N, CA, C and O of each residue as an XYZ file, in Angstrom:
256
protein
N      95.038    102.024     96.630
C      96.128    101.376     95.931
C      95.626    100.839     94.594
O      94.487    100.388     94.475
N      96.468    100.894     93.631
C      96.081    100.477     92.289
C      96.584     99.081     91.940
O      95.928     98.359     91.189
N      97.740     98.693     92.477
C      98.341     97.413     92.122
C      98.595     96.555     93.356
O      98.919     97.063     94.429
N      98.441     95.241     93.182
C      98.825     94.258     94.185
C      99.956     93.443     93.583
O      99.801     92.857     92.511
N     101.077     93.403     94.255
C     102.243     92.673     93.760
C     102.380     91.391     94.567
O     102.525     91.424     95.790
N     102.333     90.263     93.870
C     102.514     88.956     94.497
C     103.966     88.551     94.271
O     104.349     88.198     93.155
N     104.763     88.600     95.315
C     106.192     88.331     95.179
C     106.499     86.843     95.029
O     107.582     86.492     94.561
N     105.582     85.964     95.410
C     105.803     84.524     95.198
C     105.685     84.153     93.727
O     106.552     83.476     93.177
N     104.606     84.602     93.097
C     104.377     84.248     91.693
C     104.971     85.259     90.722
O     105.035     85.005     89.519
N     105.408     86.409     91.241
C     105.950     87.506     90.432
C     104.919     88.050     89.444
O     105.243     88.394     88.307
N     103.668     88.119     89.909
C     102.592     88.715     89.120
C     102.179     90.036     89.739
O     102.169     90.196     90.960
N     101.836     90.989     88.865
C     101.308     92.280     89.279
C      99.841     92.307     88.883
O      99.506     92.152     87.709
N      98.970     92.504     89.861
C      97.527     92.527     89.625
C      97.012     93.955     89.707
O      97.441     94.734     90.558
N      96.097     94.286     88.820
C      95.432     95.585     88.884
C      94.171     95.380     89.714
O      93.227     94.728     89.269
N      94.158     95.930     90.900
C      93.125     95.642     91.893
C      91.716     95.889     91.367
O      90.806     95.114     91.664
N      91.525     96.922     90.614
C      90.198     97.290     90.122
C      89.585     96.181     89.259
O      88.365     96.015     89.253
N      90.403     95.427     88.537
C      89.908     94.416     87.613
C      90.207     92.981     88.056
O      89.928     92.037     87.317
N      90.765     92.812     89.239
C      91.111     91.465     89.711
C      89.848     90.632     89.913
O      88.851     91.114     90.449
N      89.907     89.386     89.479
C      88.784     88.456     89.624
C      89.280     87.189     90.311
O      90.450     87.091     90.683
N      88.393     86.230     90.474
C      88.773     84.945     91.065
C      89.818     84.230     90.226
O      90.621     83.463     90.757
N      89.817     84.474     88.917
C      90.808     83.826     88.039
C      92.231     84.277     88.352
O      93.186     83.572     88.023
N      92.384     85.425     88.973
C      93.709     85.935     89.328
C      94.309     85.172     90.511
O      95.524     85.159     90.706
N      93.449     84.547     91.282
C      93.881     83.796     92.468
C      94.637     84.689     93.465
O      95.620     84.261     94.070
N      94.175     85.911     93.626
C      94.820     86.806     94.581
C      94.588     86.357     96.013
O      95.321     86.767     96.913
N      93.581     85.520     96.243
C      93.346     85.027     97.600
C      94.506     84.163     98.082
O      94.730     84.069     99.289
N      95.247     83.535     97.183
C      96.417     82.754     97.594
C      97.590     83.657     97.932
O      98.548     83.225     98.572
N      97.518     84.907     97.503
C      98.570     85.880     97.806
C      98.644     86.148     99.301
O      99.703     86.509     99.815
N      97.544     85.977     99.993
C      97.510     86.239    101.427
C      98.487     85.340    102.188
O      98.923     85.685    103.286
N      98.829     84.193    101.606
C      99.725     83.256    102.266
C     101.192     83.660    102.167
O     102.005     83.230    102.986
N     101.536     84.466    101.195
C     102.934     84.836    100.987
C     103.121     86.337    101.019
O     102.190     87.083    101.322
N     104.331     86.778    100.704
C     104.604     88.216    100.718
C     103.844     88.939     99.608
O     103.800     88.481     98.466
N     103.253     90.065     99.962
C     102.513     90.883     99.005
C     102.819     92.344     99.270
O     103.329     92.717    100.327
N     102.496     93.145     98.293
C     102.779     94.579     98.402
C     101.741     95.331     97.591
O     101.310     94.861     96.538
N     101.342     96.487     98.071
C     100.413     97.356     97.356
C     101.149     98.623     96.950
O     101.993     99.126     97.692
N     100.822     99.142     95.753
C     101.460    100.369     95.290
C     100.572    101.075     94.269
O      99.691    100.466     93.662
N     100.818    102.356     94.094
C     100.189    103.164     93.048
C     101.202    103.553     91.968
O     100.841    104.188     90.977
N     102.447    103.179     92.156
C     103.527    103.656     91.305
C     103.697    102.822     90.022
O     104.109    101.663     90.071
N     103.374    103.430     88.892
C     103.579    102.778     87.594
C     105.059    102.603     87.297
O     105.460    101.630     86.659
N     105.875    103.554     87.764
C     107.326    103.465     87.559
C     107.909    102.258     88.284
O     108.771    101.562     87.748
N     107.440    102.013     89.497
C     107.911    100.862     90.272
C     107.529     99.554     89.570
O     108.324     98.615     89.517
N     106.316     99.504     89.038
C     105.853     98.314     88.305
C     106.736     98.093     87.077
O     107.114     96.958     86.785
N     107.063     99.144     86.370
C     107.940     99.039     85.193
C     109.325     98.517     85.571
O     109.913     97.719     84.842
N     109.843     98.972     86.720
C     111.144     98.489     87.197
C     111.097     96.996     87.510
O     112.026     96.259     87.179
N     110.024     96.555     88.140
C     109.883     95.127     88.454
C     109.809     94.290     87.180
O     110.390     93.207     87.107
N     109.095     94.794     86.185
C     108.946     94.062     84.923
C     110.266     93.979     84.162
O     110.612     92.924     83.629
N     110.993     95.075     84.112
C     112.216     95.082     83.306
C     113.410     94.468     84.027
O     114.250     93.828     83.395
N     113.493     94.652     85.325
C     114.684     94.204     86.037
C     114.560     92.920     86.819
O     115.569     92.278     87.110
N     113.347     92.528     87.168
C     113.194     91.375     88.051
C     112.240     90.323     87.523
O     111.816     89.443     88.271
N     111.893     90.398     86.241
C     111.073     89.380     85.573
C     109.658     89.247     86.130
O     109.082     88.160     86.095
N     109.101     90.325     86.637
C     107.701     90.306     87.048
C     106.833     90.489     85.811
O     107.262     91.091     84.827
N     105.603     89.966     85.865
C     104.687     90.079     84.737
C     103.340     90.596     85.223
O     102.931     90.330     86.353
N     102.659     91.335     84.361
C     101.302     91.755     84.664
C     100.381     90.554     84.478
O     100.511     89.806     83.510
N      99.466     90.379     85.399
C      98.515     89.266     85.331
C      97.624     89.439     84.097
O      97.000     90.487     83.933
N      97.558     88.429     83.231
C      96.735     88.560     82.026
C      95.239     88.595     82.324
O      94.458     89.047     81.486
N      94.828     88.132     83.491
C      93.404     88.109     83.826
C      92.862     89.466     84.232
O      91.667     89.714     84.071
N      93.694     90.348     84.752
C      93.170     91.644     85.200
C      93.810     92.831     84.473
O      93.391     93.968     84.689
N      94.788     92.603     83.639
C      95.384     93.707     82.875
C      94.895     93.743     81.448
O      95.022     94.766     80.775
N      94.348     92.664     80.982
C      93.811     92.623     79.626
C      92.311     92.390     79.708
O      91.814     91.303     79.413
N      91.599     93.444     80.119
C      90.154     93.365     80.282
C      89.512     93.365     78.909
O      89.754     94.273     78.114
N      88.688     92.352     78.614
C      88.063     92.287     77.289
C      87.041     93.392     77.099
O      86.354     93.785     78.042
N      86.944     93.883     75.895
C      85.957     94.885     75.536
C      84.704     94.164     75.086
O      84.730     93.417     74.107
N      83.608     94.382     75.794
C      82.351     93.718     75.459
C      81.559     94.609     74.516
O      81.345     95.791     74.786
N      81.129     94.026     73.412
C      80.351     94.782     72.428
C      79.058     94.031     72.145
O      79.042     92.802     72.082
N      77.994     94.772     71.978
C      76.696     94.150     71.637
C      76.613     93.905     70.164
O      75.604     93.391     69.680
């Protein structure tokens, strides 16, 4: 699965880049959903006010 959807906070997390700052461990207490569908994520964002988590969707580019 590529995405974790937290229905309590209405955040979409990208599992590959999720960190402790995402607080996905609190998601275990409420309803959650896993998906690979980018189209479904787009529908949630446009129609139901879900947002991509800034901690795991905007991975900083590290340069030396």
